[in-house]
C-alpha positions as CSV (number, residue, x, y, z in Angstrom):
1,M,87.7,36.0,149.0
2,R,87.7,33.1,146.6
3,K,89.7,33.4,143.4
4,R,87.7,32.1,140.5
5,S,90.1,31.0,137.7
6,V,88.3,28.4,135.7
7,G,85.7,29.3,133.1
8,I,82.8,27.4,131.6
9,N,81.7,28.3,128.1
10,V,78.0,27.9,127.2
11,R,76.5,28.6,123.7
12,V,73.2,30.3,123.6
13,T,71.1,32.2,121.1
14,V,71.0,35.9,121.0
15,T,67.4,35.8,122.4
16,E,68.5,33.5,125.2
17,K,71.4,35.7,126.2
18,K,69.1,38.8,126.2
19,K,66.6,37.0,128.5
20,V,69.3,35.7,130.9
21,T,71.0,39.1,131.0
22,M,67.6,40.7,131.8
23,L,66.9,38.2,134.6
24,A,70.4,38.9,136.1
25,R,69.9,42.6,135.9
26,K,66.5,42.3,137.6
27,C,68.2,40.4,140.5
28,G,70.9,43.0,140.7
29,L,73.6,40.5,139.8
30,S,76.2,40.2,137.1
31,L,75.5,37.7,134.4
32,S,78.3,35.5,135.7
33,E,77.0,35.6,139.3
34,Y,73.4,35.0,138.2
35,L,74.5,31.9,136.1
36,R,76.7,30.7,138.9
37,Q,73.9,30.9,141.5
38,R,71.4,29.2,139.2
39,A,73.9,26.4,138.3
40,L,74.5,25.8,142.0
41,G,70.8,25.4,142.7
42,Y,70.1,28.9,144.1
43,E,67.1,30.9,143.0
44,P,68.1,34.6,143.1
45,S,65.1,36.9,143.7
46,G,64.6,40.2,141.9
47,H,65.0,43.5,143.7
48,P,61.8,45.5,144.2
49,P,61.6,48.9,142.5
50,T,63.0,51.8,144.5
51,E,59.4,53.2,144.8
52,V,58.7,50.3,147.2
53,F,61.4,51.5,149.5
54,D,60.2,55.0,149.2
55,V,56.7,53.9,150.4
56,L,58.2,51.9,153.3
57,D,60.3,55.0,154.3
58,K,57.1,57.1,154.2
59,L,55.3,54.6,156.5
60,D,58.3,54.9,158.9
61,E,57.9,58.7,158.9
62,I,54.2,58.5,159.5
63,A,54.8,56.1,162.4
64,E,57.2,58.5,164.0
65,S,54.7,61.3,163.9
66,C,51.8,59.3,165.4
67,Q,50.8,58.7,169.0
68,P,53.2,56.1,170.4
69,S,50.8,53.2,170.4
70,A,49.7,53.9,166.8
71,G,53.3,54.4,165.8
72,V,54.3,51.0,167.2
73,K,51.5,49.3,165.2
74,I,52.4,51.2,162.0
75,T,56.1,50.3,162.4
76,A,55.2,46.6,163.0
77,C,53.1,46.6,159.9
78,A,55.8,48.3,157.8
79,D,58.4,45.8,159.1
80,E,56.1,42.9,158.2
81,I,55.6,44.4,154.7
82,R,59.3,45.0,154.3
83,D,60.0,41.3,155.3
84,L,57.5,40.0,152.8
85,I,58.8,42.1,149.9
86,I,62.6,41.8,150.5
87,G,62.7,38.4,152.3
88,G,63.3,39.1,155.9
89,N,64.1,36.5,158.6
């Protein structure tokens, strides 16, 4: 693991800090990690709400209880949705 030992200080307004902190939280990152990624040209994406994963899990359950051919189709659709939402390969 890299040891980060050098700091960079940036002055912002209270409103700017609140906005950047909210964006970092939305991506599931610490403020430092969010700023580091943005400064290095990365664009972190936000995490979908947990309800999205609940729906995808329910689709998987439905697929398991269906006829094999229908289950395969439902699983494929659920996988495609999952990839679109959370950035699959």
